[in-house]
Structures are given as C-alpha cells and as structure tokens.
N, C-alpha and C positions, 0 to 999 in steps of 0.2 A: 512363916508369915503371918502378920495381924490381920484381923479383917478390916475394913476401908474402915469401919464404924468404930473403930476401937480407940479408947479414948488414950492421949499422949501425955507425958509427963516434960517439963520444961525443966531445966537446971543447969546453974553455969557451970563451968569446971574448970579446973585453974589448970593455968598453961606460963610459962615460965616468961612470956612477953605481954600475954593479956590473957583475958577469962574471953572464952568461945560460948555462944549460948550451943546449944547442943538439944534437940527435940528427939526422943526415945521412945520406943513402945513400952506399954506397963509390963511386956513380958518380957524386955529388954532389963527394965530398972529392978526387976526379982532376979535376973540371971546371977549366979555365982560366979567368983572370982575362976573357978577353975572349969566354968563353962564359957567365960568370956571369950573373945576370937583372940587371934594372935594379935591384930594391928591394936593398936591403942584407941582410945576416944579419941582423944588431941589430934590422931592422924584424918580422923573421919570427921570434921567439922560439917556434917549436912542433917539433914532432918530424913526421917526413913519416910512414913506414911502420908502425916500431917502435921501440919504446923497451928504453934499455935499464936493465939494474938498475947505478943511481948508486953510486959508491964511498962508502965510510961515511966519514966524517968524524969529529973531537969537537966538533965545533961544533953545537952544538942547530939546530935549524932554528925559525927567527924570520921572521916578517911583518910586514915594517916598510912595504908596498906602496910602495919608492922606483918615484915613476918613470922609466920608461926612458928616459935621453940625449936622444930627440928628442921627446918627451911633451909637451904644456903642460897643465897641471894645471887642470881648469875648475874651476869652483864648484859644490860639494857639489848644491846645486837644480839646478842647468843638469845635469850629469852624471844625476841620473836622472831628468831629462827627453829628457834625451839617448838614455838606456841604453830607456827604452818605446818599443817597437814604435809605427809610424803606427798598423798598423790596429787598436790598440789601443783609440785617440783615436777613429778613425773608426766602430768597434762601440761604445763608450759615446752617440756622438753618436747614432745610429743610434736606441741603447736609450733615449737618451732623448727623442727624438722621438715613437718610439712609445709610450714613457710618458702622455705630454702629448698625445697622441691619444687613448690608450685613456681617458682624463677626461671628455677632452671628448665624446669617443663616449658613456659614458656619462652625463655630463649630458643628451648632446640626447635620447636613451632615452627618462630617466625624465622629460624632458619632454612627446616625444608619447607616454606612454602615459598619462600624469595632465597632464592639463594643467593643472588647479586647482594643483596644486603650482608652477608655474611661473607663473601669475598672483598665488601671497600671496607668492613670492619676492619679484620686481617689486615689492611694496610697502614693501620692509622695506631692499632692496640691489640693482642694479644688477646685474643678470645678467653684465653682464662682468668686474664686482669680485669677485662669488663664483667665477666660474667660474677667476680667477686664482687664487685667494687658498685653490681644493679644486685646483689641479693644483701648487701650489706647494708646499702639506700633502703631497699623493701621493707628489713626487717627495723630498721627506727624508725622508719612513715609509721607502719604499724604501730609499735611501740608510742611512737609520738599521740599518735589519736587513739591511744587509749583499748588498743582491739585483745592487750594482755589481762588487763583489767578484770580481778575478778568478779566484777560486778557485771561485767561485759562478755564474758566467756559464754556462757550461759544464756543468752539473751536471743531475740529473734532478732528483729529489723531494726535495732538497736547495733547491733552489730556489724550486719552488713552495711551500717553507714559509715561504719567508721573504715570498712574494708572498701568503701568508695571512695572516702577522704584519704587514705593512704593510697589508693592507685593515682590520688587527681597531682598530691604532695611528692609521689614520685615521679613524675613528669617532669615536675619545676624543679625537683633535686637535681634530676639528673641531665636536666636541659643548663643546670646552672654551672653542673660540674663540666661538661663538655663544651662549655664556651669558655669558662677558664682555664679550659687548656687546652684553649683551640683545637678540638680532635672534628674533625670533617668527618662524624659519624650521617647514617642513613635513620632518616624518621622513623622506618622502621623500629631498629635499634632502640631509639628513645619516649617515642609513644606508643605503640601497637604493643611492644612488649609490654606494657605497665598494664596499658588497657585488656588485655588477653590473661594477666597473671588477674587483676580485679576478676574476670570471669569465674578462672578458675579456686581461685581464694572461697571465693563466693560458695560453690561447691564443696569444695573440701572443710571449709569451717563447719555450713548445714551437715555434715558427714561428722566430724569430731563432736558439733552440737549431740547430735541423735547417740553417737556413742555416751558424751556424757549424761543425758538422759536418760538413758538403758541403764545407765553402771546405780544411777541415783536411785531407778525403781526398784531399785535389788539393795538400797539400804547402803549404797557404796559411795567413796568419793561425795561426798556429806561436812559439814561445818557444825560442829561440834555447839549447841545453841542450848540458851539459857532462857527462858523467856520471864517476865518479874511485870506483874501488874492483878486485877484484881480477878478472881475468879471466871467472874464472864471471860473477864478480857483474853486470858486466857484458854479456857476452852477455846472460845473464836479461835485463837490465834493455832492453836492445835489441829482444830479441823481443817482451817487453810491452809495449813504447810502441809496436811495428811493429804489433801485433796487437789493440790499444786502439783501436777507433774513437774519434777526436776528442778524443784523449788531449790535443792542443796542443803536444805537447816533439817539438822538430825535434834528434834532436844530429847535433853539426856537431864533436862534438870526445868523447874518452874520455881517463882521466889510468888506466892502470894501475899500482893498490900492491899491495904485500904488507906482513906482519909482521916485523918485521926479526928471525930466529932469535937472534939474537945479542945484543938486547937486553932487558932486564924491564919497561923503562917505557913500554912500546905505542908505542912507535917504529915507522914504516913506513919504506917504500922502496918506489923506482921498482922496476916488473919487467917483464920482456918482454910480451907483446900478441901472439896470434895466434888470435885470437879470430876472428868470422864476421860480416862487413858487414849492412849492413842492408838487405836484401835489396827493391827494388821491383819493381813486375809490370805485365809488357810489353800489350800488345793484345789478347795472347792471354791473360793470367791466370797466366805464366811468371813466376820469382821472375828477376829479372837484377838486376846491380849495375856501377857506376862507380866509376872510382878518379879522379874528378873534384875540383878542391878545395868542399867543402861550398855553399858561399856562390854558386855560381854557378850559374846553372839552365840545363838541359841539355836539350836538345828535338831529338827523332828527327822528323826534317820529315817523313820518309814515314811515320811511325805517329801525328805529332804527339798524345807524348804526351811528359809530363814525367818523368821517373825521380828514386828518389831515389839520394843520393850517400853514399859512404863516410863515417866522421868521421874525423878526421887524429887522431892521437894525441898529445898534451902531457905535457910532464913535470913529478912531481909534486915542486916545488923550492922557498923562498923565494921565486922569481916567479912561483908556481904563479896567485895574484890578481891582480897584473895579464897576466899572459897570457893570461887568463880574460875578460879586458876586452877587450884587443888584437881577441880575434877577435869580440868583440859578441855573446858569450853574455848572456842575461837569467837567467839560471838554471843552479846547479851542484847535481847530485842527487848522495851519496853513497852507493853502492850497499850496502857491506858494506865490510869490513876492521877500516875505522874507529868503536870504540867508546864507547859515548854518555857512560863515565867516564876516556875518555882525553883527557889534554890537549889534546893535539892538536882533541879535537873542542867545546874551550873557544875555541881561538886561530885554527881556519878558519872558523869565522862570522864574527867580528869583521872579519878580512880582508874575505872576500866584501864582507860586507853593506855593510858602511863604503864599495866601490866603488858603493853601489846597486846590487849581485846579490843576487840573490836565491839565501837556502840550502835547499838539504830534504834529508831523510831519508830513505830506503826502508828502513821498519821491518814487523815485523811485526804483522799484523791483530789480532795480542792486548798489543800494546803497552797504555800509558797514555792516550794520546792524546787519545782521547776522551772523558777525564774531569773533572771541572772540577777542581783544582788552589789549593789551600790552603796557607797555611806556616804553620805552630802555632809560636806565641815564648814559648809559655805555661810552658814551661821552659828550661833552661840550654842543653838540645840542638834548637833549632830542628827542626822535623819536618815534609816534606811531605805533606800528608795527599793522597790522590786519590779521588773520589767520583762517582758515577754518579748525578746529580739527575735522573732519570727515574723509577730503582726509591725516590723516597721517597714516602710514604705518601700525600701528595695527588696526586702525578701516577698513583701505583696506582688512585684511587679512580674520578679523572677516564678514567681510560682500562677501567675494569671499567662503570663508566654507559655509558660510549659501547658495549659490549659491549651489556649488555642490552637499551640502547633500540634498536641498529642493526639486533639481532638479532630484538628482536619486529617493527620495521616489519616486515625481512626478508620473516619468515614469513607476518604477516599478510597484506601482494603476491602472496607467490610463492607459499606453496601451494595457493591456485584455481587461478592463471594457469600455475603452471611445474610446479609439483613432481607435483599430481595427473594432469592430463594424460600425463606420459614416467611414471608409477606405472603409467597406464592399457597406455599400447602396451609398456613392457615384459612387462607381464603378459598379453597377447595374443601376445605372439613366440612364447616357451616355457612360456607360465604355471608359469613360475617365482615365486619370492617378487619383489615389487616393492622392497622396500628389505634392504637390506645393512647389518649388524652387522659389524663384525673389533675386536678390541684391539688400541689403539694407546696408547706411550707418552704422560704427557704432563707437567705441569710435575713438577719433581721426583719423577721417574722412577714415576709414580704412574697404574696402568694405567687403561682408560676404555674404554668404548663407542664408537665413533666412527661417527655413523650416513651412511650414500650409500645415491642412488639406483644398484639394479646393472644394472652393465654389461659385467659377464661372464659367464659361464658357472656353475653354479652352483656346479660342483665347482673353480673354477678355484685357490683357494688349494694343494689339494694337487697343483696342475703345477707349483710357485714352483721346487723345485728342479731338474725336470727340463730345462722351460726354459732357466731361468740356464743351466745348462750346455751346452744343444745352442746358447743364442745367445751361448756364451762371454763368460758375464758372469760377473761374483760375486754372490753373493745376499748383499749388503749395503744399502747407505743409499739409492743411487741407482740401483738395481734396476730398470729402464722397458727394457721389449720396444717396437720403433719398429711391428711389424705385430704388434701379439700375437695369437694364433690363438684366442686365448681371448675376446676382445671378441664381445659380440654386433652386432647389423647397427644394432638400437636403440643399444646403447652407444657407436660410432663419433660416432651424431650427438651424443649427451650429454653425451661424454665432450670433443667439439671445442668444446665449449660454455661445458664448464663446470658442467651441470646437477645432473649425479651430484652433486656436492657443496654443496646448496641445502640437504640433510636437516642440515647440519652446523651450520648456525644455530642449530639444536636445542640443538647442544652447546656453541652458544657461550652462548647462555641458562643454560644447567643450569652452566657456568662450568667445564669440561672445557676450552674453547677458549676463544681467543679474535677477532677479528674480523683482526686482522694479527699474524702472529709465523708463526716458523719453521714446515715442514709435520709435521701426526703420523707417527710414525713407527712402526713394528712392531718388537718385542722383538729377532727377529735384526739386525734394524737397527742397532741403538741397541746392542746386544753390539759392533759395529765399529768404536764412536764411539773417536777419542783423548782426551788429555788436552784439548786445546782447545776439540775439535768437542762434546766432553760437556757445554760449557757451552749448547748451546740445550735442554737441560731444565730454567733455572734460568728460565723463560718458559716461557706458558700457549702450547701451538701455538697457528696460527691459520687458516683458508681462504684467505686471502692474503699474501703478503708477499713479498720483496727476489727471490724465487726464483720465484716466478710473472709476475712484472711487468718479468723480465730474461732470458728464455730456456727456464723451466722443463725441461723433460727434455733440453733443446739444453747444456745447461751440462755442463763437466767435475765430476769431484768437487771437486778442490781450488776451482774456481769457485764451484759451489754452498757450500761450508763458509763459504768468502770471505763472500760473500754473511749467512749466516746469522750468524757472530759478529761480524760488524761489522754486524747491525742488533742485536742484544740488548747492543751497548756503545754504538750513539747514538738509538735507538731515542726517539720523541717523539710526541705527542699529533699536531701538526699535520703531522711525516713519517708519522704513520700514515693522515692526511686526504689528506695525496699520497698513499699508495700503495692506497688505495682508491677515489680518481681515476684512475690509471693502471690497474687494475686491470679496468676497463670497458673500456680501450682494448686492453691485452692479451687478454682472451678475446674481443672482437670478432677482432682479428688472428689469432686461437688459432697464435702461433706458439708450436710447443713444445710442442702440447698432443697426446696420444696416449696 
C-alpha cells in the first residue's frame, strides 16, 4: 500500500450507466492488466488513500441514484431488510424474550407474595390467558414508548424513562381491558404487577445495555458509518466516536469536502484528506493502526486481539449515495461544511434515505433538535414554531411538587440517621462548625445560601486562589483538586458518599434548588460562563444531575458544559426520576467524587 503522502491520480472510468470518478494510487495506475485484481474498477467506486480536488464543471451536482451497471435493483422493502445488520435482529429478539420473561416473573412474584390475589384471578379468567394478555400489553406499550428504537436501545436514563412510561401505560391499558370485559380482578394483578415489572425491566435493560456496550468495545454490533465533512471535522468526529464508549458507530469510510470558494450558492467540492486514522489498542493499551480494508477482520494470533482499521476515503459526487450503499454502510453522518439552509442539505438526505440508509447530522448542543416543532399557517407566511414542552406551567408545577415531597421525605429520614451523626463527627474532629453556608448563584442569577456539612478546614475558601495557582488550574466553573489538602478526615468520607450534600434538601424545600438540575456554582465561576453555558441559570440548580451520574469531577469542562446544556433542553419528569435512580448507583460507586 502506498505511503500516506503519495500523490494520487484522478480519472473517469466508463460504465454502462454512468461515469464513476475513481481515485487510484500512482502505483495502481502503473499496474499492468496481468497484475490487476480479479474485480473490475467499476465494481469498486471508492478511493484508496487520498481524495483529490474534483474539477469543477458547469453541470450541477445531481442525485438520481442510478444503479451501477452490474447492480440488480432490489425491492425497497427487501433493500431495507438487507441493509439492517443481523445483530440488530438478534438483539431485538433477545429484548423481546427478556421483556416477556420480566412480566412472567412479575406475575409469579405477586402470586407468591399474595396468594389470595391469584385465587381471585382464577375465578374470573384462566391464569394463562391473563398472563398472555399482560405480556402482550406490556410488549406493545414498550414498543409504543420507543424502547426498541435503535437510538434508544443503548441510551441511559432516556431508555429508563421509556420503561417507566410503558409501565404507566400498561396499568392504564390493563385497567381499560378489565373494565370493558367486566372482570373483577384484584388490584395486585392490575397495578402491582406492572409496577414490579418496571423495576425488573429497568434492571434487565441495564444488563442488556452492559452486554451491548461490551460487544461494541470489541468493535462488534456496530453500524457501519460513512462520515462527510471537512478534514478537521472528520478528524474530530473520528476522535469522538473512538473515545465514546459504546457509541455504536464503526467508521468504514470518510468523504472529505470543502466549500467551493468560486461559488456563492453553497456548493461543495471534494478536497484532499491527510487526517489521522482511527486508532486501535494493542494488548498493552498502546494505539496502533492498520491499513487493511475496513470490512476484513484482522487478528494478531500472537496477541489474540482485534484491531480497528483505518476508514477508506470516497469521493463526493453524483454517485456518492450508491457508493455508500455498495460499501454496506447503514448511516451517513455529516460532520460539518454543509449548512442546514443549503440546497444540498435538502437533496442529499433524500438520495441517502431512499436507498434505506440513515442520514444524520452532527449538530451543536444548542440546536433546536430537542424542541417541539409546530407549523403555524395562520398568516400568509407560514411560521415554524419551536417550543420546549417541559417549560410549560403544568410541567413546572409537577416538578416543584416532586421537589417538595421528595426533599421533605429525605429530610425526615436522613436527619436523625445520617446528617446528625455526621455533624457530631465533624464537631469532634476539629471543634469547628458542623454546617457550612456558602453563597451560590441560583435561578436567574439570584444568589442564595447553599447549606452543606463542612468537609474542609474552616478557612478553606481563602485558599482557593493559591491552590488553583499551585495546581495549575483556572479558578473557574470546574475548579476542583483531586487530593485537596484542605479536606479533613471526616470530610473525605462524607464527600466520598455525598453525605456532605444532604443539608441541601433544605434548600430544595425552600425553593432555592431542585432535586435534579445543574450544580449550583459560585459567583466567580458564573463570571466565566459563555453565551451558551449561561443558559444553566434559567433553571433551578439541583442536588444531582447529569454531571453527577456521568463521571462528576472526572469530566472535562467541555463534557460537563454539554451535559448541563443538554439537560436544560431535554429535561422531563420521567427523566428526572431516572437520574435520581442512577444517582444512587453513582454514589455507591463514588466515581469521580473527590
């Protein structure tokens, strides 16, 4: 294979239906017919190592998706079935089996715990019929709530939110069926069974997610992906996909493009790509790369390890959709360059999706993708209205009610069992105050007193600037030292299990904070906010949130900011409940807590 800096040639190869731009190595151009590979060039309309700048013509770029001369056009439905990877069918089949087993186990546990409910049920309907009805309703509700959607199967609390919604829907549907059939069934069968199924399903789906992520870490059960964008955008996307655990996308090809400097209509042209390949890891954890075709499994027998291959480079032209189809890709991701108001952005998705291939955009976290979109035809000019339904008065009322009830219950339980013993231990250690009050910035930039159990020395605040300078950090939103010398012995323990934050339930009860939301920060931290990150002040700060369940202090500033802004755009009541549940696991694991 040619070195990375080897120049390449561009030529057009005749085809029975069209001309396909092919980029070959200079070595390949010199190859004689006797040395040529068994497959023809027409069968491989892809680039090898580099992509040239395609010459400009007056003819506009069109996507007719004309098949290559040797292609047999399948039926659209068959094309879609063939496009879906086999592992996805296997995984969904496993999910169906698990979901049915969960409902059966729930029925069995409820009948054991309350045998009288089972006897009452048997007097009205055979047990097997009721079991079949409950399993059918349960699976249908999970389907309606989107728990089998491919963009949800590997999610975290987004998936658990759908499971919770499915349980509520199952209670409603079962109640309706019981009422219409005039069945006098016990409440255990109608309500308790779906509630227990919700708990078991959450555990089961978590285990299935662990299985899926484990396989994806081995480069299995992933969607073959083609990335389109500038060389820098492609490199950034490749790095993101490589570092994101269980992302589910395997880059098999890249298509480097750039804006045409000689056009004012948003046209794009192909451009050379000298980016970095996708790294793999050897048995010692060192990055390695291979220059083998991406669809071939490469295994080092001596080390028994699978390695990640470097993606191919393909040309952006009228045959791009068909080239992607021939590569066997399931999704095309546009990283940058092509703007949303570009005519190309209207034509390219149609050409891609008409072949049964998914089209995706890498958009900024501040985009309106999470908004509810309504089209207003009330005037001459149609208006596209974007709104966030979670900011309605009803949703805010429900969230505040949940905060009041949750904080009140938490204070009643934790005050004598957790807060009081911790306060006594703090007082005995250095005879300083057990509780600590600090000014934090709340909703709409209004300061409030944030209460905590003291975990540091009494004069810790005065040492912030000096400690930041000593550790080489900026005194900003994410300032935190891993081995902070100001933390006391008792402080290490209560911070490890987040016990120091229990007094903040009083802040929640007062209305300064919420159970779930971005963390409250200090005035000098707020002073460093940018335009986008300042939107975190539009909601009440929370005791827990995406930051706490996603790595806490181990996150980079960019990752923490994206989590906060994403939560502000997408929060929901069921999502908050899922975060609260995951917080318990995060606290017990105490990952990133220091």
